[in-house]
C-alpha positions in Angstrom: -25.3 -202.5 129.7 -24.8 -198.8 129.4 -21.1 -197.3 130.7 -22.1 -196.4 134.2 -20.6 -196.8 137.7 -23.4 -199.4 138.3 -21.3 -202.8 139.1 -21.7 -205.4 137.3 -23.1 -208.9 138.4 -21.5 -211.4 136.4 -23.7 -214.4 138.0 -26.6 -213.2 137.5 -25.7 -211.8 134.1 -24.9 -215.2 133.1 -28.2 -216.5 134.1 -30.1 -214.0 132.3 -28.2 -215.1 129.2 -28.8 -218.5 129.4 -32.7 -217.8 130.3 -32.4 -215.6 127.0 -30.8 -218.8 125.4 -33.5 -221.0 126.4 -36.0 -218.7 124.8 -33.9 -218.7 121.5 -34.5 -222.3 121.5 -38.0 -222.4 122.3 -38.3 -219.9 119.5 -36.4 -221.9 116.9 -38.7 -224.9 117.8 -41.5 -223.1 117.2 -40.5 -221.6 113.8 -40.0 -225.0 112.9 -43.0 -226.6 114.0 -44.9 -223.6 112.6 -43.2 -224.4 109.0 -43.9 -228.3 109.2 -47.7 -227.3 109.6 -47.7 -224.6 107.6 -46.4 -226.9 104.8 -49.6 -228.8 104.9 -52.0 -225.8 104.9 -53.7 -223.3 102.9 -51.6 -220.4 101.6 -54.6 -218.2 103.4 -53.5 -220.3 106.9 -49.9 -219.3 106.3 -50.8 -215.8 106.0 -52.4 -215.9 109.5 -49.2 -216.9 110.8 -47.3 -214.3 109.3 -49.9 -211.9 110.2 -49.3 -212.7 113.9 -45.7 -212.5 113.5 -45.8 -209.1 112.2 -48.7 -207.7 114.7 -46.6 -209.0 117.2 -43.4 -207.1 116.1 -45.7 -204.0 115.9 -46.6 -204.5 119.4 -43.0 -205.2 120.7 -41.6 -202.1 118.8 -44.6 -200.1 120.3 -43.7 -201.2 123.7 -40.0 -200.4 123.2 -40.5 -196.8 121.9 -43.4 -195.8 124.0 -42.8 -197.7 127.3 -42.3 -194.4 129.2 -45.6 -192.9 127.7 -47.5 -196.0 128.5 -46.1 -196.5 131.7 -46.9 -193.0 133.2 -50.5 -193.3 131.3 -51.0 -196.6 133.4 -49.9 -195.4 136.2 -51.8 -191.7 136.1 -48.3 -189.9 136.5 -47.3 -186.6 136.0 -43.8 -185.1 135.1 -42.6 -182.6 138.3 -39.8 -180.1 137.5 -37.4 -179.4 140.3 -38.9 -176.7 141.3 -42.1 -178.7 141.9 -40.4 -181.7 143.3 -36.7 -180.1 145.0 -36.0 -182.8 147.5 -37.1 -185.7 145.3 -34.8 -184.0 142.0 -31.8 -183.4 144.9 -32.2 -187.1 145.4 -32.2 -188.4 141.9 -29.3 -185.9 141.1 -27.2 -187.8 143.7 -27.9 -191.0 142.2 -27.1 -190.0 138.9 -23.9 -188.5 139.8 -22.9 -191.7 141.8 -23.8 -193.7 138.4 -22.4 -191.3 136.2 -25.4 -191.7 134.0 -28.2 -188.9 132.3 -30.6 -188.0 134.5 -34.3 -189.3 133.7 -37.4 -187.5 133.4 -39.0 -187.5 136.9 -42.8 -188.0 137.9 -45.0 -188.4 140.7 -48.2 -190.5 140.9 -50.8 -189.4 143.4 -51.6 -192.5 145.1 -51.3 -194.0 148.2 -49.8 -197.2 146.5 -46.0 -197.0 148.1 -43.9 -197.9 144.9 -41.8 -196.7 141.9 -40.5 -197.6 138.9 -38.2 -196.4 135.8 -38.7 -197.1 132.1 -37.4 -196.1 128.9 -35.4 -197.5 126.1 -32.4 -195.8 127.0 -30.8 -193.4 129.5 -31.7 -190.3 127.6 -35.3 -191.3 126.8 -36.0 -192.6 130.4 -38.6 -191.6 133.1 -38.4 -192.2 136.8 -42.1 -192.3 138.7 -42.2 -192.1 142.4 -45.5 -192.8 143.8 -47.0 -190.0 146.8 -47.4 -193.4 149.2 -43.9 -194.1 148.6 -42.5 -190.3 149.4 -44.7 -190.4 152.5 -43.3 -193.8 154.1 -39.7 -194.0 153.2 -36.7 -191.8 154.8 -34.3 -190.1 152.5 -31.7 -192.6 152.6 -34.2 -195.5 152.0 -36.1 -193.2 149.1 -32.5 -193.1 147.6 -32.0 -196.8 147.8 -35.4 -197.4 145.8 -34.4 -194.6 143.2 -30.7 -196.1 142.8 -32.2 -199.9 142.2 -34.9 -198.4 139.5 -32.2 -196.6 137.6 -30.1 -199.8 137.8 -32.9 -201.1 135.3 -32.2 -198.0 132.9 -28.5 -198.8 133.5 -28.7 -202.4 132.4 -31.2 -201.6 129.5 -33.8 -204.0 130.9 -37.0 -202.2 128.7 -34.8 -204.0 125.6 -33.7 -207.2 127.3 -37.6 -207.6 128.2 -39.2 -206.5 124.7 -36.9 -209.2 123.1 -37.8 -211.6 125.8 -41.6 -211.1 125.4 -41.8 -211.5 121.4 -42.0 -214.9 121.5 -44.8 -214.9 124.2 -46.8 -212.4 122.0 -46.6 -214.2 119.2 -48.0 -217.6 120.5 -50.7 -215.7 122.6 -52.0 -214.2 118.9 -51.7 -217.4 117.3 -53.8 -219.2 119.9 -56.4 -216.5 119.6 -56.2 -216.2 115.7 -56.5 -220.4 116.1 -59.3 -220.3 118.0 -61.3 -217.8 116.4 -60.3 -219.9 112.9 -61.4 -223.3 114.2 -64.5 -221.4 115.6 -65.9 -219.6 112.6 -63.9 -221.4 109.7 -62.8 -224.9 110.4 -66.3 -226.4 109.9 -66.7 -224.6 106.7 -63.6 -225.7 105.5 -64.0 -229.3 106.7 -66.5 -229.9 103.8 -64.3 -229.0 101.3 -63.4 -231.4 98.7 -59.6 -230.7 98.7 -58.0 -232.8 101.1 -56.0 -229.7 102.6 -59.5 -228.1 103.2 -60.6 -230.9 105.1 -57.6 -230.9 107.4 -57.6 -227.4 107.9 -59.7 -227.6 111.3 -57.2 -230.1 112.5 -54.3 -227.9 111.6 -55.7 -225.1 113.6 -56.2 -227.2 116.5 -52.5 -228.3 116.3 -51.2 -224.9 115.7 -53.3 -224.1 118.9 -51.6 -226.8 120.8 -47.8 -225.6 119.8 -48.9 -221.9 120.7 -50.2 -222.9 123.8 -47.1 -225.4 125.0 -44.9 -222.3 123.6 -46.8 -219.6 125.4 -46.6 -221.3 128.8 -42.7 -222.1 128.4 -42.3 -218.5 127.3 -44.2 -217.1 130.2 -42.2 -218.8 132.9 -38.9 -218.2 131.1 -40.0 -214.3 131.2 -40.9 -214.3 134.7 -37.5 -216.0 135.8 -35.8 -213.4 134.0 -37.9 -210.6 135.3 -36.8 -212.2 138.8 -33.1 -212.3 138.1 -33.3 -208.7 136.9 -35.0 -207.6 140.2 -32.3 -209.0 142.1 -29.6 -207.6 139.9 -31.2 -204.2 140.5 -31.1 -204.7 144.4 -27.6 -205.9 144.3 -26.4 -203.0 142.1 -28.3 -200.2 143.5 -27.1 -201.1 147.2 -23.7 -201.3 145.7 -23.7 -197.8 144.2 -25.3 -196.1 147.5 -23.2 -198.6 149.7 -26.4 -198.4 151.9 -27.8 -202.2 151.6 -29.6 -201.6 155.1 -31.7 -198.5 153.6 -32.8 -200.9 150.7 -33.9 -203.3 152.7 -35.6 -201.0 155.2 -37.6 -199.7 152.0 -38.3 -203.5 151.1 -39.7 -204.2 154.4 -42.1 -201.0 154.9 -43.3 -201.4 151.2 -44.2 -204.8 151.1 -45.6 -204.6 154.9 -47.6 -201.6 153.8 -48.9 -203.1 150.6 -51.0 -205.4 152.7 -52.8 -202.5 154.0 -53.9 -201.0 150.6 -57.2 -201.8 149.2 -57.4 -204.5 147.5 -59.2 -202.7 144.3 -56.4 -200.3 144.1 -53.9 -203.4 144.1 -55.6 -204.7 141.1 -56.0 -201.5 139.4 -52.2 -201.3 139.7 -51.5 -204.9 138.6 -50.5 -204.1 134.7 -47.4 -202.2 136.3 -46.1 -205.1 138.2 -43.4 -205.9 135.9 -42.0 -202.0 136.1 -43.0 -201.8 139.9 -39.7 -201.7 142.7 -42.5 -204.2 144.7 -45.6 -205.9 143.0 -48.9 -204.5 144.2 -49.5 -207.9 146.1 -47.7 -209.0 149.5 -45.2 -211.6 148.5 -44.2 -212.6 152.1 -43.6 -216.0 152.8 -44.4 -217.2 149.0 -40.5 -218.2 148.6 -41.4 -221.8 148.4 -45.0 -221.7 146.9 -46.4 -221.9 143.5 -47.1 -218.3 143.2 -43.7 -217.3 143.3 -43.1 -219.0 140.1 -45.4 -216.7 138.2 -44.4 -214.0 140.4 -42.3 -211.0 138.0 -40.4 -210.4 141.4 -38.3 -212.7 143.9 -40.0 -212.9 147.7 -39.2 -210.4 150.0 -37.1 -213.0 152.1 -34.8 -213.9 148.7 -34.5 -210.3 148.2 -33.3 -209.2 151.9 -31.2 -212.5 152.2 -29.2 -211.1 148.7 -28.9 -207.8 150.2 -27.1 -209.3 153.2 -24.8 -210.9 151.0 -24.2 -207.3 149.9 -23.6 -206.0 153.2 -20.9 -208.5 154.1 -19.1 -208.0 150.8 -19.0 -204.1 151.7 -18.2 -205.0 155.3 -15.0 -207.1 154.1 -14.2 -204.7 151.6 -13.9 -201.9 154.4 
């Protein structure tokens, strides 16, 4: 974590560390399985596995260094100066002063969708984006709470964490695709080869695909779990920084409630940014115990409000 005044959350840090450890174990098992399979394949098959790893590394590096540009482009946002958006810049200045951190670039997305996100590989390369829909709905203290939440992601280096966590899933997804097309277009031809390894190539591609599917599914669920942890951590640290968990609760209720009023087509358009958003482009109310909550990038509204209630009690006792 960068040296800021954002309060550390050791409980969530332990859980996030455990999640990363489990991802590491899955990665080790995945590599061992691929090496074992590769021992029985042609050199060309091993090259395919290596190519998938290199390509996934390229995607991860690109995502790490250009996450800010990619997110702004996807959101259709434009950077604004203090002269163009003095009130928004004023709130960002106050939060950065409270947190003792570098001020990010500030952008606005002209959309009725009430949301915000912050991304960037470090505090000096970060960008905060707020939608006009959010600015029109929230009071100043509520908007300050949302911005404190988002800048917590920057302070905790969440882009780095999620990039590392996503690497294994990218490798597995690429191997699924390569194995599918390899079996579809190459497996049958090699099965007629007199060489025993060539005859087994189609089966080996299927085994690689099966292993990759299992690894991808496990990685996907662990990454979603990690994403929900980081959102809770950002809620907590943002509320502690401003000292106003009630304002953040109010913002959450407004944003989540108003999300149901947004046209479905607009929500679907915004879905690629769900992992970045303050609240996902869907209504999570009442989904705390449902299957959909397991696949969500964010905790349910009820869970987030309950955690903010704990922060409120903590601040009251400290006062």
